[in-house]
Every structure is written in structure tokens, then in C-alpha cells.
N, C-alpha and C positions, 0 to 999 in steps of 0.2 A: 595442631591442624596442619596437614600437608599443604605444600605450596599450591598443588593443583586444586585442592578444596577451597583455598582462599581465592584463587583465580576464578573458579566457578561461581563463588559467592559474589564476587565483584561484577562478573559478567551477567548475572541472573537478570532476566527481564523483569522490570518493576511491576508489571501488571499481574504476574503470576507468582512472584516471590512469596514463599511461605505458604502457598495454597496446596492442598492435597490434590493429586491428579484424580482421585475418586470423587471429588466434589464437582457436581455438574457445572458449577459456576466457572471452574477452570476451563472446561470445554468452550464455554461462551467466550471467555477472554482469549483463548487460543485462536478461536475463529477470527476475532478482531485482529490479533497479532499477525496471522497469516495474510490477511488482506492489507494490512498496513506496511508490513515488511516486504518491500518490492523484490528484494533479492530472493527471499524465501518463497514468495509467490511464484517467481519464475521457475523454481525447482519443482513446485507442485504442478505447474502447468506441464513441465517436461514429463513428470511421472504420469500424469493423466493422459497425455498424448501417447505415451508408450503403451499403457494398459489398453487404451482404446484400440490401438493397432493390433492387439492380440485377440480381439473378439472374433469368433467364428461367424460365418454367414449363417442365415437361417432364422427360424422362429425360436421363441423362448425368451423368457425374461432375463434381464441383466441386473444383478444385485450387488451393491456395494455393502460389505459388512464392515462395521466400525467407521462409518462416515465421519463421526466426530466433528472436528472443526473445519473439515475440508469443503471443497466446492466442485467435486467431480461431476455433479449433475449438470453443470454448465457446459461440460464437454460431451456428455453422452445423453442424448434425448431418451426420455422414458426410463431413465435409471431409477431403480428401486433403492432408495437410501435407507440405511439402518444404523442403529447404535445400541449399545448395551443398556442405556437408559434413554428415556424420551427426551427429545428436544424439538423445538418448533420447526426446524428446517429438515427433519428426516421423516421418512415415510413410516418406518416401523421401529419399535423397540424389540430386540430379540436377543436370544442367547445363541451364539454360534454353534453350540453343541446340539441344538434342537431346532432345526430350521423349519419355519412354518410354511413350507412350499410343497406342492404336489409332486409326486414322482415324475421325473424327467421333464419338469416344467421350465427349467432354466437352461440357458446356453452358456452362462458365465457367472462366476462369482469373482468380484474384484476386491482387493484389500491392500491397504497401505499401513504398515506397522501394526498389524493385527494378529497374525499367526502366533507370534511369540508371547501374546497375552492369553492364549487359550490353554487352560490348565489340563484339559482332557482333549488333546489335539486329535487323538484317534477317533473320538466320537464325532468331531467335526468332519474329518476326512470321510468317514463312513456315511454320515448324513448328507454331505455334499454330493457324494457319489449317487445317492438315492435321488437327489433333486435335479441333477444335471444330466441331460441327455447325451447320447454317444457323440463324440466329437466336440463336446463342450469343454470349457476350461475353468480352472482356478488360476487367475493371474494376480500376482502380488509383488509388492516392493517390501523387502524385509531387511533388517540388519544382517550383516555378514561378518564372519570371523576371519580376520587376517592379522598378521603381526601389527599392522598399522592401526586397524580398528580397535584392537585390544587396548591401546593406549587411551583412546577416547572413551570407550565403554567402561573402563575400570576407573577413570578419573574425572570425567566431566558429565556424567549422567547418573541419575539415581536409581534406575531400574536394575534389578538383579541381573548379573552377567555371570553365567556358570557354564562355560564350555566343557568343563570336566564332569558335568552331571551324567550319571549312569542311566538315567531315565528320561522320558519325554514329558514327565509330569512335574508339577511344582505346586507349592502351597497357594491356596486361593486367599490371598490377603485382602483383595479388593477387586472390583471389576476392571480397574486399569492399573493399579499398583502391582497386582500379581503378575509376574512375568519371568521369563528367562530370555534375555536378549539373544543368547546364543542358540536358541531352539531351532530356528530355520536351518542354520549350518549343521547342527547335530543331526537333524532328520535327513536332509537332502545331500549332505556331503559326508560327514563322519559315519552315519548309520544308513547310507544310501542302500546298501544291500538289504538291510532289514526292512526299509521302507518298501522296496520293490517286491520283496517276498510277501509282506503283510498286506500290501495294497496293490494287487495286480490290476485293479480297475483304474489306476492312475499311472500315467507315463510322464516322466519328466521331459517335456518338449523343449524347454529353454531354461538355462541357468547361467546368467551373466552377472558376475560381480561388477559393481559400478560405483561411481561417485566418491572417490577418496578425498575430495577437497572442497567442493562448492557447498555442501551441506554444513561443513564445519565453519566456513566463512559466513554462512547465513545466520549462524547461531541457533538454528532450529526454532522451536516454539518456546524454548525455556531460557535461551541466552540472547543477549543483544547481538545485533548484526555487526560483523566486523568489516564489511565492505558495502559500498553503495551499489545500487542496482545497475548503474551504467557500466560497471566493470564485469558484469556477469559473463558476457560473451568471451572476454579475455580469459577469465579463470576457467571457463568451460573448455576452451582450447587447450589450456595447460593441463587440465584434468584428463582430456582425451588422450594426450600424449602419455601421461603417467599411467593410465589404464592399459594402454597398449604395451608399454615398455616394462611395467613392473606388476607385482601382484597386489598393489595397493588398492583397497576398496573399503567402503564403509557399509554399502548396501548391496543387494542383489535383486535382479529381476528374475522371478521364478514363475514358470508357466507349466501347469500340470494339465494334461489332456485326458478326458474320459475315454477309456478304451471300449472295446466291443461289449455291449450289454449282454449278449448271449453267453459270453464267457462267465458271467456272474452266476449262471444257473447250471 
């Protein structure tokens, strides 16, 4: 066993150690972890505030896909929450490739760590374009590929990480275990020209690599926290400097805006 695997095993959070991510019980326990780990909860609050700030004005529903263990509904009134399987605190159980919403009925779809779990991401992008009206957005926080993040994704998390993949698809092993952590980077960075050619109904409005440090220190939902919550502001300041001065990042804020609907016809 590599030293990184031994370290990951030692740092594994006791509540979810040994549980499959496809087990709904894991989501319930992760919800408890997010609320109890104050350092991690501050990160989620930062993500929610950022995504809320991307919402366009106007009418139309706002849907969170893959709400999972989170609490975004506490930040956005009337948010429609959803997940791939039913749980008591979400509004809908749905498949992101077949959204149950009327044409042009939404102004936004919000996601955190979801896109890289969609095995048929083209189906999602086309379906979202049908549901979202002109000027609406898909706003997401997703893993991002950098030399720094490669160290973490290859050694300290269990999801498949395949930045060399030639396609945007992957095997459907399970609703949550199936993934390619590198998929957002592949679509919006490596294959950006292909994305823009195949999906003219979407324009990349914002793409900001972020957060090279604080998420690691939080331990996420799978590992123990490495820092107490009262140090969050300090580490956030350090992280802001690192982001400005280096290419270090672990995630990215990605905002796609729905273009002129008349151009679809």
C-alpha cells in the first residue's frame, strides 16, 4: 500500500468509513458531517453565496441538481432541490439527463460536484438548454485539473480521475460512484472549442479556478478536518494570495449562460 493510501485510511471520517457512496445512508451521514464540521460548513456557505450571486433577474424556477447532503435551500428561497435518489429533505428525485421541467420554465440550474458524475453529459446540456430560458444560467462548482489538484485527486479520493480520457463519457458503475473527476476540465478547458461548436446555445460566461487549500484542510466529507473553524479566515487569506500568484486550484466556478433562443431554430 502506498503511503498516500495509508494516510487516507488514517484520515478517513469514522462515520462513512467503509460505506459505498451509492448507499443512500452515506448521503444521510454526509449531511450530518457537513453540519458538524464547522470548517467544511463555511466552505459550503461560500459556495452557496457565490452561486446565488450568479442568478439572473426575472421569473422562472431555480433548481439544484444533486442536492445530496447540502443545505443550499437555506440560502435561496423557493429553491427546487433534487437528487438522483429520494431523500426526505429534497423536492424531487430525478436523472440529470432527463429533466422533468417544461420548456423555458427555469432561469437557473445550480450544481456542486455533480457534472463530473453525469455519464451522458451531452444529454444533460441539451436537456438543460430546453428547460432554461434565454439569459438563464447553469452555475456550478466542479473539480478542476491543475498540477496541484492532480496530487490530491490521484492519491486522496476514490472517484475515477482520467484527464487523459478521449471521450466525455464513462462507465455507469453507480449513481454516485460513476464519475470522471476531470470531466469539467476536459469539456470547458481541454475541449473548449468542441464544446462551443457542439453547444452554441451555451456561452461560457465565467470560469474561475479556485480554492487550492481550504477544502484540503477541511477534509471534505470523507476525511477528518485538519484545522479548527476559527482558523478559516486566516487560511482563506492565504488561499486568496496563492490563487492570485499561482495556478494552484482544486475547483472551479463555471457559469454557462443560455444564448438567443431564436438561434436554435
